[in-house]
N, C-alpha and C positions, 0 to 999 in steps of 0.2 A: 503494499499499499504506499510505501514511501515514494513510489514514482508518480503517484497521482499529483497533478498539477505541476509536475517537473517539466520545464520546457526542454525541448530537444529539437536540433535542426533536422532530424530525419523525418519528422512528421509535420508538414507545413500546414495542411488544412486543419481547421479547428476541430478538436475532439471534445473539449469541454466548453460549455456555454454558461455564462454568468450574466444575470440582469442585476445591475448595481444601483445602489442608492447612496447618497452622501447626506449626512445630518450634521449641520454645523453646530458647534458648541461655543458660545460666546457669552460674555457678560457686558456690562455697561461700557467697559474700557478696552477690552481685548478679545480677539479670537483666541480660544484656548486650543483648538484643534478640530477634528471632525471624526465622526464615526463612519466607517465603511460598512455597508451591508450588502453581501453577495448572495443572491438567490440562484441556485444551481439548477441545471437541467435534470430531468427525471432519471436519465441513465447514470450520471454521476451520483445522484441520490441513492439509487439502487446499490451502486458499489460501496458507498459508505455504510448503508444499512447492512449489507452482507459481511463486509470486512470487520465492522466494529460492533456488530450485533445490537444495533440501536433500534428503538421502535419507530414505526412510521407515523405513529400518533402518540401524544403525550410528551412529557419532558424527558430530557436526557439526565443522567446522574452526573455528578462532578467528575467521577472516574471516566465515564464515557466521553465527556467533553475534553477532558485532558488527553485521552488516548487519540481523539481526532486531531487535536491541536499538534500533538507530537508526531503523529503518523501521516497526516494529510494537510498540513498547513505550515509547520514551522520551517520546512525546507525552503519556503519562499523568502526567507531572510537573505538567501544568496541571490535573489532576484528582486530585491528591494520591495518585496510584497506586492509587486505590480502596481505600486502606487508612487506617483511623483508630484511634487508641487513646483510650479514655476512662479517665482516671485521676485520682483525687482531685477528682472533680467537674468535671474539664476534659476537653473533647473536643479531641484534638490531631491535626491532619492530618499526614500524612507528607509531609515536604518533600525527602527524599532517600532513595535506596536504594543498596545496594552489591552488588557480585559477581553481577551478572546472568548467568545462563546459560540455555541452552535445549537440549532433547534430546527424543528419542522414547521413549515407553513404551507398549507394547501398541497401537501404531498411532496414538497420539495425541501431539500435541506438549505438552510441559511447559515452563513458565517457572519459574525458581527465582531468588529474590533475597533479600537480607537487609535487614531494617528495623531500624536501630539504635534501641534505646529502653532506657536504663539505669534500673534501679530498685534501690536498696539494700534488702536483705533483713534481716529481724530475726526474733525468735522469735514475733512476731505476724503473722498472715496479712496479706499485702499483696495488694490486689485490683486488677485492671484488666480492661478489656474490649477485645477485638481485633475491629474490624469491617471487613468487606470487602464493598463494594458500589458500584455505579454508580447515581447518583441519577436518571439518566434511564431506567434499566432497559433500556437497549440491550444491556447485558451482564448476564446472570443469573449471580450467584456464589452457590453453595451449598457447604457443607463436605462433604468426602468422607464416604461412609458407612463406609469402612474406615480406622481409625486417623486421624481428622481432626486430632488434637492429639498431637504427639509431643515428646520431649525428646532433645536431642543432648549430654547431659551425664551423667556418672556421679556427680555430686555429690548427696549425700543430702538434697536439698531436698524438703520435703513439698509436694505440690501437689493442688489440687482443681480440676477442669475441668467446665464445662457449656457446651453449645451451645444457644442459644435465639434468639429474634427480638427485635429492639428494637422493641417496640410503640409507643414514643414517636416513631418516625421513619417516617412514612407516605410511601410512594412510589406515586403514581398513574401509570397508563400507558394507552395505547390497546390494549384487549383485542380489538378487531375484526381486528387484523392477526395472522394465524395463520401467519406465514412459518416460525417455528420454535417448538418447545416441548419441555420436558422430558417424559420418559415418565411417564405417570400423574399429571401435574400439570395442574390447571385454572387458567387465568389469568383472574381476575375483573376486572382493571383496578386492583386495589390489592394492594400487597405490603409487606412489612416486612423490612429487611436482617437476615440472620443475623449473630451475633457469638459470639465465644468468650469466656466469663467464666472468668478464671483467678485462682486464689488460691495464693500462694507463701509459704513461711516456712522459716526455718532451724530444724532440729530441736533 
């Protein structure tokens, strides 16, 4: 199971599919970071259920969550957890995450974890871009169609959000391998990662 989510140049076409959400965590003066929530496809879900003997309904135990983290998530530390922040002209890879958990939602397994990234806020808009992608395209990450960007704060921070593709980051892959695909998506052999463009300011 340690190979799950492990990128490899031998398999170009996506084999794992994630619908992602970002939940911004801030107070009156700063962005503290954001929660990443990954909802996986049903095939990957079945693999987790079989390999870690977790229920398709109901809560996971602490031991089960720890086993999933160690066996099917922690290896992503070598790939920056597929998460990057572009801020002030710098592209910053994620070197640590916190508070990993896993659970079922509508028959699909969900990973949730916190990415610390502090930004002081002022009356001027502060801009940053949150990217989630696998540079080998073994894992296809797209943002969820429903509420892809949320806030978990009641602070009166003004925000503007847009989801777009980073056209400056081209990913090439083998489009002849048709093992898996998103519904109504054609795989041409070239793709560009999605990103969340966030602007925040104090009112």
